[in-house]
All heavy atoms as a GROMACS GRO file, in nm:
protein
  609
    1MET      N    1   1.075   0.104   0.811
    1MET     CA    2   0.950   0.165   0.774
    1MET      C    3   0.960   0.317   0.776
    1MET      O    4   0.896   0.382   0.695
    1MET     CB    5   0.838   0.118   0.869
    1MET     CG    6   0.797  -0.027   0.849
    1MET     SD    7   0.762  -0.077   0.679
    1MET     CE    8   0.620   0.018   0.641
    2ASN      N    9   1.040   0.369   0.868
    2ASN     CA   10   1.056   0.515   0.871
    2ASN      C   11   1.118   0.566   0.743
    2ASN      O   12   1.080   0.671   0.691
    2ASN     CB   13   1.139   0.558   0.992
    2ASN     CG   14   1.062   0.544   1.121
    2ASN    OD1   15   0.940   0.549   1.121
    2ASN    ND2   16   1.132   0.525   1.230
    3HIS      N   17   1.216   0.490   0.691
    3HIS     CA   18   1.280   0.529   0.565
    3HIS      C   19   1.176   0.529   0.452
    3HIS      O   20   1.171   0.621   0.371
    3HIS     CB   21   1.395   0.434   0.533
    3HIS     CG   22   1.456   0.458   0.399
    3HIS    ND1   23   1.533   0.569   0.372
    3HIS    CD2   24   1.449   0.388   0.284
    3HIS    CE1   25   1.571   0.565   0.246
    3HIS    NE2   26   1.521   0.456   0.190
    4LEU      N   27   1.093   0.424   0.448
    4LEU     CA   28   0.989   0.416   0.345
    4LEU      C   29   0.892   0.532   0.357
    4LEU      O   30   0.862   0.598   0.258
    4LEU     CB   31   0.913   0.284   0.356
    4LEU     CG   32   0.791   0.270   0.265
    4LEU    CD1   33   0.832   0.272   0.118
    4LEU    CD2   34   0.714   0.144   0.298
    5ARG      N   35   0.845   0.560   0.477
    5ARG     CA   36   0.750   0.670   0.496
    5ARG      C   37   0.810   0.804   0.457
    5ARG      O   38   0.744   0.887   0.395
    5ARG     CB   39   0.704   0.674   0.641
    5ARG     CG   40   0.613   0.560   0.676
    5ARG     CD   41   0.568   0.569   0.819
    5ARG     NE   42   0.485   0.455   0.849
    5ARG     CZ   43   0.475   0.399   0.967
    5ARG    NH1   44   0.544   0.448   1.069
    5ARG    NH2   45   0.396   0.297   0.987
    6ARG      N   46   0.936   0.825   0.492
    6ARG     CA   47   1.003   0.951   0.456
    6ARG      C   48   1.013   0.965   0.304
    6ARG      O   49   0.982   1.069   0.248
    6ARG     CB   50   1.142   0.955   0.518
    6ARG     CG   51   1.212   1.087   0.503
    6ARG     CD   52   1.349   1.093   0.573
    6ARG     NE   53   1.350   1.027   0.702
    6ARG     CZ   54   1.420   0.915   0.728
    6ARG    NH1   55   1.492   0.857   0.633
    6ARG    NH2   56   1.419   0.861   0.848
    7ARG      N   57   1.052   0.856   0.239
    7ARG     CA   58   1.066   0.858   0.092
    7ARG      C   59   0.930   0.881   0.024
    7ARG      O   60   0.920   0.957  -0.071
    7ARG     CB   61   1.127   0.725   0.047
    7ARG     CG   62   1.154   0.717  -0.100
    7ARG     CD   63   1.276   0.799  -0.139
    7ARG     NE   64   1.304   0.778  -0.278
    7ARG     CZ   65   1.270   0.862  -0.375
    7ARG    NH1   66   1.208   0.974  -0.345
    7ARG    NH2   67   1.297   0.836  -0.500
    8LEU      N   68   0.826   0.816   0.075
    8LEU     CA   69   0.693   0.834   0.018
    8LEU      C   70   0.643   0.977   0.039
    8LEU      O   71   0.582   1.037  -0.049
    8LEU     CB   72   0.594   0.736   0.080
    8LEU     CG   73   0.618   0.589   0.049
    8LEU    CD1   74   0.527   0.500   0.132
    8LEU    CD2   75   0.602   0.560  -0.099
    9ARG      N   76   0.672   1.033   0.156
    9ARG     CA   77   0.631   1.171   0.185
    9ARG      C   78   0.701   1.268   0.090
    9ARG      O   79   0.640   1.363   0.041
    9ARG     CB   80   0.664   1.204   0.331
    9ARG     CG   81   0.592   1.322   0.386
    9ARG     CD   82   0.609   1.343   0.536
    9ARG     NE   83   0.725   1.282   0.599
    9ARG     CZ   84   0.721   1.175   0.680
    9ARG    NH1   85   0.607   1.116   0.706
    9ARG    NH2   86   0.831   1.127   0.734
   10GLU      N   87   0.829   1.243   0.060
   10GLU     CA   88   0.902   1.328  -0.035
   10GLU      C   89   0.835   1.330  -0.172
   10GLU      O   90   0.835   1.432  -0.240
   10GLU     CB   91   1.046   1.278  -0.051
   10GLU     CG   92   1.134   1.301   0.070
   10GLU     CD   93   1.268   1.229   0.057
   10GLU    OE1   94   1.294   1.163  -0.047
   10GLU    OE2   95   1.348   1.238   0.152
   11GLU      N   96   0.780   1.216  -0.211
   11GLU     CA   97   0.717   1.204  -0.344
   11GLU      C   98   0.567   1.229  -0.341
   11GLU      O   99   0.498   1.206  -0.439
   11GLU     CB  100   0.746   1.066  -0.402
   11GLU     CG  101   0.892   1.036  -0.421
   11GLU     CD  102   0.961   1.131  -0.518
   11GLU    OE1  103   0.894   1.188  -0.606
   11GLU    OE2  104   1.084   1.147  -0.505
   12LYS      N  105   0.516   1.269  -0.224
   12LYS     CA  106   0.373   1.300  -0.207
   12LYS      C  107   0.284   1.178  -0.237
   12LYS      O  108   0.180   1.189  -0.304
   12LYS     CB  109   0.333   1.419  -0.291
   12LYS     CG  110   0.412   1.544  -0.256
   12LYS     CD  111   0.344   1.669  -0.294
   12LYS     CE  112   0.418   1.795  -0.263
   12LYS     NZ  113   0.539   1.797  -0.194
   13ILE      N  114   0.328   1.061  -0.189
   13ILE     CA  115   0.251   0.938  -0.201
   13ILE      C  116   0.187   0.911  -0.066
   13ILE      O  117   0.254   0.907   0.036
   13ILE     CB  118   0.340   0.820  -0.243
   13ILE    CG1  119   0.399   0.846  -0.383
   13ILE    CG2  120   0.262   0.690  -0.241
   13ILE    CD1  121   0.501   0.745  -0.427
   14ALA      N  122   0.055   0.894  -0.065
   14ALA     CA  123  -0.018   0.873   0.060
   14ALA      C  124   0.006   0.731   0.109
   14ALA      O  125  -0.001   0.634   0.034
   14ALA     CB  126  -0.166   0.896   0.037
   15TYR      N  127   0.033   0.719   0.240
   15TYR     CA  128   0.058   0.590   0.305
   15TYR      C  129  -0.037   0.581   0.423
   15TYR      O  130  -0.034   0.665   0.512
   15TYR     CB  131   0.204   0.586   0.353
   15TYR     CG  132   0.240   0.465   0.436
   15TYR    CD1  133   0.297   0.355   0.376
   15TYR    CD2  134   0.219   0.462   0.573
   15TYR    CE1  135   0.333   0.244   0.451
   15TYR    CE2  136   0.253   0.351   0.648
   15TYR     CZ  137   0.311   0.243   0.586
   15TYR     OH  138   0.346   0.133   0.660
   16HIS      N  139  -0.123   0.480   0.423
   16HIS     CA  140  -0.222   0.464   0.530
   16HIS      C  141  -0.229   0.319   0.574
   16HIS      O  142  -0.225   0.229   0.492
   16HIS     CB  143  -0.362   0.507   0.483
   16HIS     CG  144  -0.369   0.646   0.436
   16HIS    ND1  145  -0.374   0.755   0.520
   16HIS    CD2  146  -0.371   0.698   0.310
   16HIS    CE1  147  -0.378   0.866   0.450
   16HIS    NE2  148  -0.377   0.834   0.322
   17VAL      N  149  -0.241   0.299   0.704
   17VAL     CA  150  -0.275   0.167   0.758
   17VAL      C  151  -0.419   0.179   0.804
   17VAL      O  152  -0.451   0.263   0.887
   17VAL     CB  153  -0.182   0.127   0.874
   17VAL    CG1  154  -0.225  -0.006   0.932
   17VAL    CG2  155  -0.037   0.121   0.826
   18VAL      N  156  -0.505   0.097   0.745
   18VAL     CA  157  -0.649   0.108   0.769
   18VAL      C  158  -0.700  -0.023   0.826
   18VAL      O  159  -0.657  -0.131   0.783
   18VAL     CB  160  -0.723   0.139   0.636
   18VAL    CG1  161  -0.871   0.153   0.657
   18VAL    CG2  162  -0.666   0.264   0.572
   19LYS      N  163  -0.792  -0.016   0.920
   19LYS     CA  164  -0.852  -0.138   0.975
   19LYS      C  165  -0.924  -0.215   0.865
   19LYS      O  166  -0.990  -0.158   0.780
   19LYS     CB  167  -0.951  -0.102   1.085
   19LYS     CG  168  -0.886  -0.051   1.210
   19LYS     CD  169  -0.991  -0.033   1.318
   19LYS     CE  170  -0.924   0.010   1.446
   19LYS     NZ  171  -0.906  -0.100   1.538
   20ASN      N  172  -0.906  -0.347   0.868
   20ASN     CA  173  -0.964  -0.433   0.766
   20ASN      C  174  -1.116  -0.423   0.761
   20ASN      O  175  -1.176  -0.423   0.653
   20ASN     CB  176  -0.920  -0.577   0.786
   20ASN     CG  177  -0.772  -0.593   0.762
   20ASN    OD1  178  -0.718  -0.536   0.669
   20ASN    ND2  179  -0.708  -0.670   0.846
   21THR      N  180  -1.181  -0.417   0.877
   21THR     CA  181  -1.327  -0.408   0.877
   21THR      C  182  -1.373  -0.278   0.812
   21THR      O  183  -1.473  -0.277   0.741
   21THR     CB  184  -1.384  -0.416   1.021
   21THR    OG1  185  -1.318  -0.320   1.103
   21THR    CG2  186  -1.364  -0.553   1.080
   22LEU      N  187  -1.298  -0.171   0.831
   22LEU     CA  188  -1.332  -0.044   0.768
   22LEU      C  189  -1.315  -0.053   0.616
   22LEU      O  190  -1.400  -0.006   0.540
   22LEU     CB  191  -1.245   0.068   0.825
   22LEU     CG  192  -1.272   0.208   0.774
   22LEU    CD1  193  -1.415   0.250   0.806
   22LEU    CD2  194  -1.175   0.305   0.838
   23MET      N  195  -1.208  -0.119   0.571
   23MET     CA  196  -1.187  -0.135   0.427
   23MET      C  197  -1.296  -0.222   0.366
   23MET      O  198  -1.344  -0.196   0.255
   23MET     CB  199  -1.050  -0.196   0.398
   23MET     CG  200  -0.936  -0.099   0.409
   23MET     SD  201  -0.951   0.042   0.297
   23MET     CE  202  -0.926  -0.036   0.139
   24LYS      N  203  -1.338  -0.327   0.437
   24LYS     CA  204  -1.444  -0.413   0.386
   24LYS      C  205  -1.575  -0.336   0.372
   24LYS      O  206  -1.645  -0.348   0.271
   24LYS     CB  207  -1.464  -0.534   0.477
   24LYS     CG  208  -1.355  -0.636   0.464
   24LYS     CD  209  -1.378  -0.753   0.556
   24LYS     CE  210  -1.263  -0.852   0.546
   24LYS     NZ  211  -1.281  -0.969   0.629
   25LEU      N  212  -1.606  -0.255   0.472
   25LEU     CA  213  -1.728  -0.175   0.465
   25LEU      C  214  -1.721  -0.071   0.354
   25LEU      O  215  -1.817  -0.050   0.280
   25LEU     CB  216  -1.753  -0.105   0.599
   25LEU     CG  217  -1.800  -0.194   0.713
   25LEU    CD1  218  -1.799  -0.116   0.844
   25LEU    CD2  219  -1.938  -0.249   0.684
   26ALA      N  220  -1.606  -0.004   0.341
   26ALA     CA  221  -1.591   0.101   0.241
   26ALA      C  222  -1.591   0.045   0.099
   26ALA      O  223  -1.634   0.112   0.006
   26ALA     CB  224  -1.462   0.179   0.267
   27SER      N  225  -1.542  -0.078   0.082
   27SER     CA  226  -1.532  -0.135  -0.052
   27SER      C  227  -1.660  -0.204  -0.098
   27SER      O  228  -1.674  -0.235  -0.216
   27SER     CB  229  -1.416  -0.234  -0.058
   27SER     OG  230  -1.445  -0.348   0.022
   28LYS      N  231  -1.751  -0.227  -0.006
   28LYS     CA  232  -1.876  -0.297  -0.040
   28LYS      C  233  -1.951  -0.223  -0.152
   28LYS      O  234  -1.973  -0.104  -0.146
   28LYS     CB  235  -1.965  -0.307   0.083
   28LYS     CG  236  -2.061  -0.424   0.077
   28LYS     CD  237  -2.123  -0.448   0.212
   28LYS     CE  238  -2.047  -0.551   0.281
   28LYS     NZ  239  -2.069  -0.664   0.331
   29GLY      N  240  -1.985  -0.296  -0.257
   29GLY     CA  241  -2.058  -0.238  -0.369
   29GLY      C  242  -1.971  -0.162  -0.468
   29GLY      O  243  -2.023  -0.097  -0.558
   30THR      N  244  -1.837  -0.170  -0.455
   30THR     CA  245  -1.746  -0.104  -0.548
   30THR      C  246  -1.656  -0.208  -0.614
   30THR      O  247  -1.659  -0.326  -0.579
   30THR     CB  248  -1.657   0.000  -0.475
   30THR    OG1  249  -1.564  -0.068  -0.391
   30THR    CG2  250  -1.740   0.096  -0.392
   31ASP      N  251  -1.574  -0.163  -0.707
   31ASP     CA  252  -1.479  -0.254  -0.772
   31ASP      C  253  -1.376  -0.308  -0.672
   31ASP      O  254  -1.320  -0.415  -0.694
   31ASP     CB  255  -1.406  -0.182  -0.886
   31ASP     CG  256  -1.498  -0.155  -1.004
   31ASP    OD1  257  -1.602  -0.223  -1.016
   31ASP    OD2  258  -1.465  -0.067  -1.086
   32LEU      N  259  -1.350  -0.235  -0.565
   32LEU     CA  260  -1.252  -0.279  -0.465
   32LEU      C  261  -1.301  -0.398  -0.383
   32LEU      O  262  -1.224  -0.462  -0.313
   32LEU     CB  263  -1.216  -0.164  -0.371
   32LEU     CG  264  -1.136  -0.050  -0.432
   32LEU    CD1  265  -1.114   0.059  -0.328
   32LEU    CD2  266  -1.004  -0.100  -0.485
   33GLU      N  267  -1.428  -0.428  -0.392
   33GLU     CA  268  -1.483  -0.542  -0.318
   33GLU      C  269  -1.416  -0.673  -0.359
   33GLU      O  270  -1.407  -0.767  -0.282
   33GLU     CB  271  -1.634  -0.550  -0.340
   33GLU     CG  272  -1.705  -0.644  -0.244
   33GLU     CD  273  -1.855  -0.633  -0.254
   33GLU    OE1  274  -1.907  -0.580  -0.355
   33GLU    OE2  275  -1.922  -0.677  -0.159
   34LYS      N  276  -1.361  -0.678  -0.479
   34LYS     CA  277  -1.290  -0.797  -0.527
   34LYS      C  278  -1.164  -0.825  -0.445
   34LYS      O  279  -1.114  -0.936  -0.443
   34LYS     CB  280  -1.251  -0.778  -0.674
   34LYS     CG  281  -1.368  -0.761  -0.767
   34LYS     CD  282  -1.322  -0.724  -0.905
   34LYS     CE  283  -1.438  -0.681  -0.991
   34LYS     NZ  284  -1.396  -0.623  -1.117
   35LEU      N  285  -1.113  -0.723  -0.377
   35LEU     CA  286  -0.991  -0.738  -0.297
   35LEU      C  287  -1.020  -0.786  -0.155
   35LEU      O  288  -0.929  -0.794  -0.073
   35LEU     CB  289  -0.917  -0.604  -0.291
   35LEU     CG  290  -0.875  -0.544  -0.424
   35LEU    CD1  291  -0.810  -0.408  -0.402
   35LEU    CD2  292  -0.779  -0.637  -0.497
   36ASP      N  293  -1.142  -0.819  -0.127
   36ASP     CA  294  -1.186  -0.859   0.007
   36ASP      C  295  -1.097  -0.966   0.070
   36ASP      O  296  -1.071  -0.964   0.190
   36ASP     CB  297  -1.330  -0.909   0.001
   36ASP     CG  298  -1.415  -0.854   0.111
   36ASP    OD1  299  -1.374  -0.756   0.175
   36ASP    OD2  300  -1.523  -0.910   0.134
   37THR      N  301  -1.050  -1.060  -0.008
   37THR     CA  302  -0.969  -1.170   0.047
   37THR      C  303  -0.832  -1.123   0.094
   37THR      O  304  -0.766  -1.193   0.170
   37THR     CB  305  -0.949  -1.280  -0.059
   37THR    OG1  306  -0.887  -1.224  -0.174
   37THR    CG2  307  -1.082  -1.344  -0.096
   38TYR      N  308  -0.790  -1.004   0.053
   38TYR     CA  309  -0.659  -0.952   0.093
   38TYR      C  310  -0.665  -0.868   0.220
   38TYR      O  311  -0.562  -0.823   0.268
   38TYR     CB  312  -0.598  -0.869  -0.021
   38TYR     CG  313  -0.571  -0.950  -0.144
   38TYR    CD1  314  -0.656  -0.944  -0.253
   38TYR    CD2  315  -0.462  -1.035  -0.150
   38TYR    CE1  316  -0.633  -1.020  -0.366
   38TYR    CE2  317  -0.438  -1.112  -0.262
   38TYR     CZ  318  -0.523  -1.103  -0.370
   38TYR     OH  319  -0.499  -1.179  -0.481
   39PHE      N  320  -0.784  -0.846   0.274
   39PHE     CA  321  -0.798  -0.764   0.394
   39PHE      C  322  -0.769  -0.847   0.517
   39PHE      O  323  -0.854  -0.877   0.598
   39PHE     CB  324  -0.938  -0.702   0.402
   39PHE     CG  325  -0.972  -0.611   0.287
   39PHE    CD1  326  -1.102  -0.599   0.243
   39PHE    CD2  327  -0.874  -0.537   0.224
   39PHE    CE1  328  -1.134  -0.515   0.137
   39PHE    CE2  329  -0.905  -0.453   0.119
   39PHE     CZ  330  -1.035  -0.442   0.075
   40GLU      N  331  -0.643  -0.890   0.533
   40GLU     CA  332  -0.598  -0.968   0.647
   40GLU      C  333  -0.470  -0.904   0.699
   40GLU      O  334  -0.388  -0.856   0.622
   40GLU     CB  335  -0.568  -1.111   0.605
   40GLU     CG  336  -0.689  -1.186   0.553
   40GLU     CD  337  -0.652  -1.323   0.498
   40GLU    OE1  338  -0.533  -1.357   0.499
   40GLU    OE2  339  -0.742  -1.394   0.454
   41GLY      N  340  -0.451  -0.907   0.829
   41GLY     CA  341  -0.332  -0.846   0.887
   41GLY      C  342  -0.340  -0.695   0.876
   41GLY      O  343  -0.440  -0.640   0.830
   42PRO      N  344  -0.237  -0.623   0.917
   42PRO     CA  345  -0.238  -0.477   0.908
   42PRO      C  346  -0.172  -0.427   0.779
   42PRO      O  347  -0.057  -0.385   0.780
   42PRO     CB  348  -0.158  -0.434   1.030
   42PRO     CG  349  -0.061  -0.546   1.050
   42PRO     CD  350  -0.130  -0.671   1.004
   43PRO      N  351  -0.241  -0.438   0.667
   43PRO     CA  352  -0.176  -0.397   0.541
   43PRO      C  353  -0.173  -0.246   0.524
   43PRO      O  354  -0.273  -0.178   0.549
   43PRO     CB  355  -0.265  -0.460   0.434
   43PRO     CG  356  -0.399  -0.461   0.496
   43PRO     CD  357  -0.376  -0.483   0.644
   44PRO      N  358  -0.060  -0.192   0.485
   44PRO     CA  359  -0.059  -0.050   0.450
   44PRO      C  360  -0.115  -0.032   0.310
   44PRO      O  361  -0.098  -0.117   0.223
   44PRO     CB  362   0.090  -0.014   0.452
   44PRO     CG  363   0.160  -0.142   0.425
   44PRO     CD  364   0.073  -0.251   0.480
   45TRP      N  365  -0.185   0.076   0.289
   45TRP     CA  366  -0.240   0.109   0.159
   45TRP      C  367  -0.162   0.228   0.105
   45TRP      O  368  -0.151   0.330   0.170
   45TRP     CB  369  -0.389   0.142   0.170
   45TRP     CG  370  -0.467   0.022   0.209
   45TRP    CD1  371  -0.495  -0.021   0.335
   45TRP    CD2  372  -0.520  -0.076   0.121
   45TRP    NE1  373  -0.564  -0.138   0.331
   45TRP    CE2  374  -0.581  -0.174   0.200
   45TRP    CE3  375  -0.522  -0.090  -0.017
   45TRP    CZ2  376  -0.644  -0.285   0.146
   45TRP    CZ3  377  -0.586  -0.200  -0.070
   45TRP    CH2  378  -0.645  -0.295   0.010
   46LEU      N  379  -0.106   0.213  -0.014
   46LEU     CA  380  -0.026   0.319  -0.076
   46LEU      C  381  -0.103   0.372  -0.197
   46LEU      O  382  -0.144   0.297  -0.284
   46LEU     CB  383   0.109   0.263  -0.121
   46LEU     CG  384   0.189   0.195  -0.009
   46LEU    CD1  385   0.311   0.125  -0.067
   46LEU    CD2  386   0.232   0.296   0.094
   47PHE      N  387  -0.121   0.504  -0.199
   47PHE     CA  388  -0.195   0.569  -0.306
   47PHE      C  389  -0.105   0.670  -0.376
   47PHE      O  390  -0.078   0.776  -0.322
   47PHE     CB  391  -0.319   0.640  -0.249
   47PHE     CG  392  -0.411   0.549  -0.175
   47PHE    CD1  393  -0.407   0.542  -0.037
   47PHE    CD2  394  -0.501   0.469  -0.244
   47PHE    CE1  395  -0.492   0.457   0.033
   47PHE    CE2  396  -0.586   0.384  -0.175
   47PHE     CZ  397  -0.581   0.378  -0.037
   48PRO      N  398  -0.055   0.637  -0.496
   48PRO     CA  399   0.031   0.731  -0.567
   48PRO      C  400  -0.047   0.852  -0.614
   48PRO      O  401  -0.161   0.841  -0.657
   48PRO     CB  402   0.085   0.651  -0.685
   48PRO     CG  403  -0.015   0.544  -0.706
   48PRO     CD  404  -0.078   0.515  -0.573
   49ASN      N  405   0.015   0.967  -0.602
   49ASN     CA  406  -0.045   1.092  -0.648
   49ASN      C  407   0.021   1.130  -0.780
   49ASN      O  408   0.106   1.216  -0.784
   49ASN     CB  409  -0.027   1.201  -0.543
   49ASN     CG  410  -0.102   1.327  -0.577
   49ASN    OD1  411  -0.188   1.327  -0.663
   49ASN    ND2  412  -0.070   1.435  -0.509
   50GLY      N  413  -0.016   1.061  -0.884
   50GLY     CA  414   0.046   1.087  -1.013
   50GLY      C  415   0.100   0.959  -1.073
   50GLY      O  416   0.025   0.871  -1.112
   51ASP      N  417   0.232   0.944  -1.076
   51ASP     CA  418   0.299   0.834  -1.145
   51ASP      C  419   0.306   0.708  -1.058
   51ASP      O  420   0.382   0.702  -0.962
   51ASP     CB  421   0.440   0.878  -1.182
   51ASP     CG  422   0.515   0.776  -1.265
   51ASP    OD1  423   0.450   0.682  -1.314
   51ASP    OD2  424   0.637   0.790  -1.279
   52PRO      N  425   0.229   0.602  -1.091
   52PRO     CA  426   0.234   0.479  -1.011
   52PRO      C  427   0.366   0.404  -1.028
   52PRO      O  428   0.403   0.324  -0.943
   52PRO     CB  429   0.116   0.397  -1.063
   52PRO     CG  430   0.087   0.452  -1.197
   52PRO     CD  431   0.130   0.596  -1.196
   53VAL      N  432   0.438   0.430  -1.136
   53VAL     CA  433   0.566   0.364  -1.159
   53VAL      C  434   0.667   0.408  -1.053
   53VAL      O  435   0.748   0.328  -1.006
   53VAL     CB  436   0.618   0.392  -1.302
   53VAL    CG1  437   0.757   0.334  -1.322
   53VAL    CG2  438   0.521   0.337  -1.404
   54LEU      N  439   0.661   0.532  -1.012
   54LEU     CA  440   0.751   0.583  -0.908
   54LEU      C  441   0.730   0.505  -0.778
   54LEU      O  442   0.828   0.467  -0.712
   54LEU     CB  443   0.727   0.732  -0.885
   54LEU     CG  444   0.814   0.798  -0.778
   54LEU    CD1  445   0.961   0.784  -0.812
   54LEU    CD2  446   0.775   0.942  -0.762
   55LEU      N  447   0.607   0.478  -0.743
   55LEU     CA  448   0.577   0.399  -0.623
   55LEU      C  449   0.639   0.260  -0.635
   55LEU      O  450   0.700   0.210  -0.541
   55LEU     CB  451   0.427   0.388  -0.602
   55LEU     CG  452   0.381   0.295  -0.491
   55LEU    CD1  453   0.439   0.335  -0.358
   55LEU    CD2  454   0.230   0.292  -0.485
   56ALA      N  455   0.626   0.198  -0.750
   56ALA     CA  456   0.683   0.065  -0.772
   56ALA      C  457   0.835   0.067  -0.758
   56ALA      O  458   0.894  -0.024  -0.699
   56ALA     CB  459   0.643   0.013  -0.910
   57LYS      N  460   0.900   0.171  -0.808
   57LYS     CA  461   1.046   0.183  -0.798
   57LYS      C  462   1.090   0.199  -0.653
   57LYS      O  463   1.186   0.138  -0.609
   57LYS     CB  464   1.095   0.301  -0.881
   57LYS     CG  465   1.088   0.277  -1.030
   57LYS     CD  466   1.136   0.399  -1.107
   57LYS     CE  467   1.126   0.378  -1.256
   57LYS     NZ  468   1.167   0.497  -1.332
   58ILE      N  469   1.019   0.281  -0.579
   58ILE     CA  470   1.052   0.302  -0.438
   58ILE      C  471   1.038   0.172  -0.361
   58ILE      O  472   1.124   0.134  -0.283
   58ILE     CB  473   0.962   0.412  -0.376
   58ILE    CG1  474   0.995   0.548  -0.436
   58ILE    CG2  475   0.976   0.416  -0.224
   58ILE    CD1  476   0.895   0.658  -0.399
   59TYR      N  477   0.930   0.101  -0.385
   59TYR     CA  478   0.905  -0.024  -0.315
   59TYR      C  479   1.006  -0.131  -0.355
   59TYR      O  480   1.052  -0.208  -0.273
   59TYR     CB  481   0.762  -0.070  -0.340
   59TYR     CG  482   0.706  -0.146  -0.223
   59TYR    CD1  483   0.662  -0.078  -0.110
   59TYR    CD2  484   0.700  -0.284  -0.223
   59TYR    CE1  485   0.612  -0.147  -0.001
   59TYR    CE2  486   0.650  -0.354  -0.115
   59TYR     CZ  487   0.606  -0.285  -0.005
   59TYR     OH  488   0.558  -0.354   0.102
   60ARG      N  489   1.041  -0.136  -0.484
   60ARG     CA  490   1.141  -0.232  -0.530
   60ARG      C  491   1.274  -0.210  -0.462
   60ARG      O  492   1.341  -0.304  -0.418
   60ARG     CB  493   1.157  -0.224  -0.682
   60ARG     CG  494   1.254  -0.328  -0.736
   60ARG     CD  495   1.292  -0.303  -0.878
   60ARG     NE  496   1.364  -0.176  -0.884
   60ARG     CZ  497   1.374  -0.099  -0.990
   60ARG    NH1  498   1.317  -0.134  -1.101
   60ARG    NH2  499   1.440   0.013  -0.987
   61ASN      N  500   1.315  -0.083  -0.449
   61ASN     CA  501   1.440  -0.053  -0.381
   61ASN      C  502   1.435  -0.092  -0.234
   61ASN      O  503   1.534  -0.137  -0.178
   61ASN     CB  504   1.473   0.096  -0.395
   61ASN     CG  505   1.515   0.131  -0.536
   61ASN    OD1  506   1.561   0.046  -0.612
   61ASN    ND2  507   1.496   0.256  -0.575
   62LEU      N  508   1.319  -0.076  -0.171
   62LEU     CA  509   1.304  -0.116  -0.032
   62LEU      C  510   1.316  -0.267  -0.018
   62LEU      O  511   1.377  -0.317   0.076
   62LEU     CB  512   1.169  -0.068   0.023
   62LEU     CG  513   1.141  -0.108   0.167
   62LEU    CD1  514   1.235  -0.035   0.262
   62LEU    CD2  515   0.997  -0.080   0.203
   63LEU      N  516   1.260  -0.341  -0.112
   63LEU     CA  517   1.265  -0.487  -0.106
   63LEU      C  518   1.409  -0.540  -0.115
   63LEU      O  519   1.438  -0.649  -0.066
   63LEU     CB  520   1.180  -0.548  -0.216
   63LEU     CG  521   1.029  -0.537  -0.196
   63LEU    CD1  522   0.956  -0.588  -0.319
   63LEU    CD2  523   0.984  -0.611  -0.073
   64LYS      N  524   1.497  -0.464  -0.176
   64LYS     CA  525   1.638  -0.505  -0.185
   64LYS      C  526   1.702  -0.508  -0.047
   64LYS      O  527   1.786  -0.593  -0.020
   64LYS     CB  528   1.715  -0.411  -0.277
   64LYS     CG  529   1.678  -0.426  -0.422
   64LYS     CD  530   1.755  -0.327  -0.508
   64LYS     CE  531   1.713  -0.336  -0.652
   64LYS     NZ  532   1.779  -0.235  -0.736
   65THR      N  533   1.663  -0.414   0.039
   65THR     CA  534   1.722  -0.408   0.173
   65THR      C  535   1.637  -0.480   0.277
   65THR      O  536   1.686  -0.514   0.384
   65THR     CB  537   1.741  -0.261   0.218
   65THR    OG1  538   1.614  -0.195   0.218
   65THR    CG2  539   1.836  -0.189   0.125
   66GLN      N  540   1.509  -0.501   0.248
   66GLN     CA  541   1.416  -0.568   0.341
   66GLN      C  542   1.344  -0.682   0.268
   66GLN      O  543   1.226  -0.671   0.237
   66GLN     CB  544   1.313  -0.467   0.395
   66GLN     CG  545   1.370  -0.347   0.463
   66GLN     CD  546   1.438  -0.386   0.594
   66GLN    OE1  547   1.394  -0.474   0.665
   66GLN    NE2  548   1.546  -0.319   0.625
   67PRO      N  549   1.413  -0.792   0.241
   67PRO     CA  550   1.352  -0.898   0.162
   67PRO      C  551   1.233  -0.968   0.229
   67PRO      O  552   1.158  -1.040   0.163
   67PRO     CB  553   1.466  -0.996   0.138
   67PRO     CG  554   1.564  -0.967   0.245
   67PRO     CD  555   1.549  -0.823   0.281
   68SER      N  556   1.214  -0.948   0.358
   68SER     CA  557   1.102  -1.014   0.426
   68SER      C  558   0.967  -0.947   0.396
   68SER      O  559   0.863  -1.005   0.422
   68SER     CB  560   1.125  -1.014   0.578
   68SER     OG  561   1.130  -0.883   0.627
   69LEU      N  562   0.969  -0.826   0.340
   69LEU     CA  563   0.844  -0.758   0.303
   69LEU      C  564   0.785  -0.826   0.180
   69LEU      O  565   0.856  -0.881   0.098
   69LEU     CB  566   0.870  -0.611   0.274
   69LEU     CG  567   0.913  -0.526   0.391
   69LEU    CD1  568   0.945  -0.386   0.343
   69LEU    CD2  569   0.807  -0.522   0.498
   70GLU      N  570   0.654  -0.819   0.168
   70GLU     CA  571   0.590  -0.875   0.051
   70GLU      C  572   0.480  -0.783   0.000
   70GLU      O  573   0.422  -0.705   0.076
   70GLU     CB  574   0.530  -1.012   0.083
   70GLU     CG  575   0.416  -1.008   0.182
   70GLU     CD  576   0.352  -1.144   0.205
   70GLU    OE1  577   0.296  -1.198   0.109
   70GLU    OE2  578   0.362  -1.191   0.318
   71ILE      N  579   0.455  -0.792  -0.128
   71ILE     CA  580   0.347  -0.715  -0.190
   71ILE      C  581   0.232  -0.814  -0.210
   71ILE      O  582   0.249  -0.918  -0.274
   71ILE     CB  583   0.391  -0.657  -0.325
   71ILE    CG1  584   0.505  -0.558  -0.303
   71ILE    CG2  585   0.273  -0.590  -0.394
   71ILE    CD1  586   0.565  -0.504  -0.431
   72LYS      N  587   0.116  -0.782  -0.155
   72LYS     CA  588   0.002  -0.873  -0.167
   72LYS      C  589  -0.078  -0.848  -0.294
   72LYS      O  590  -0.121  -0.940  -0.360
   72LYS     CB  591  -0.091  -0.857  -0.046
   72LYS     CG  592  -0.030  -0.912   0.080
   72LYS     CD  593  -0.131  -0.911   0.190
   72LYS     CE  594  -0.075  -0.975   0.315
   72LYS     NZ  595  -0.176  -0.988   0.419
   73VAL      N  596  -0.101  -0.724  -0.329
   73VAL     CA  597  -0.184  -0.691  -0.444
   73VAL      C  598  -0.121  -0.573  -0.517
   73VAL      O  599  -0.074  -0.478  -0.455
   73VAL     CB  600  -0.326  -0.650  -0.401
   73VAL    CG1  601  -0.412  -0.619  -0.522
   73VAL    CG2  602  -0.389  -0.757  -0.316
   74VAL      N  603  -0.121  -0.580  -0.647
   74VAL     CA  604  -0.069  -0.470  -0.728
   74VAL      C  605  -0.181  -0.418  -0.813
   74VAL      O  606  -0.260  -0.488  -0.866
   74VAL     CB  607   0.048  -0.514  -0.817
   74VAL    CG1  608   0.095  -0.403  -0.905
   74VAL    CG2  609   0.161  -0.567  -0.732
   0.00000   0.00000   0.00000
């Protein structure tokens, strides 16, 4: 995870772990409310600042070395 965080920081991609109850409250009444079923466990939220394809490439490379990780929502 430290490698992922370092790589994301280099590319100025925000990485946050947010409490599920807070995400449910914040998403209420917005388009994100549809993601309510995914607010389980401690999911990190990644917010690309610019090119979302770069985030996908970084994560894909991480999955090669850490196959136990999973992407819940894209």
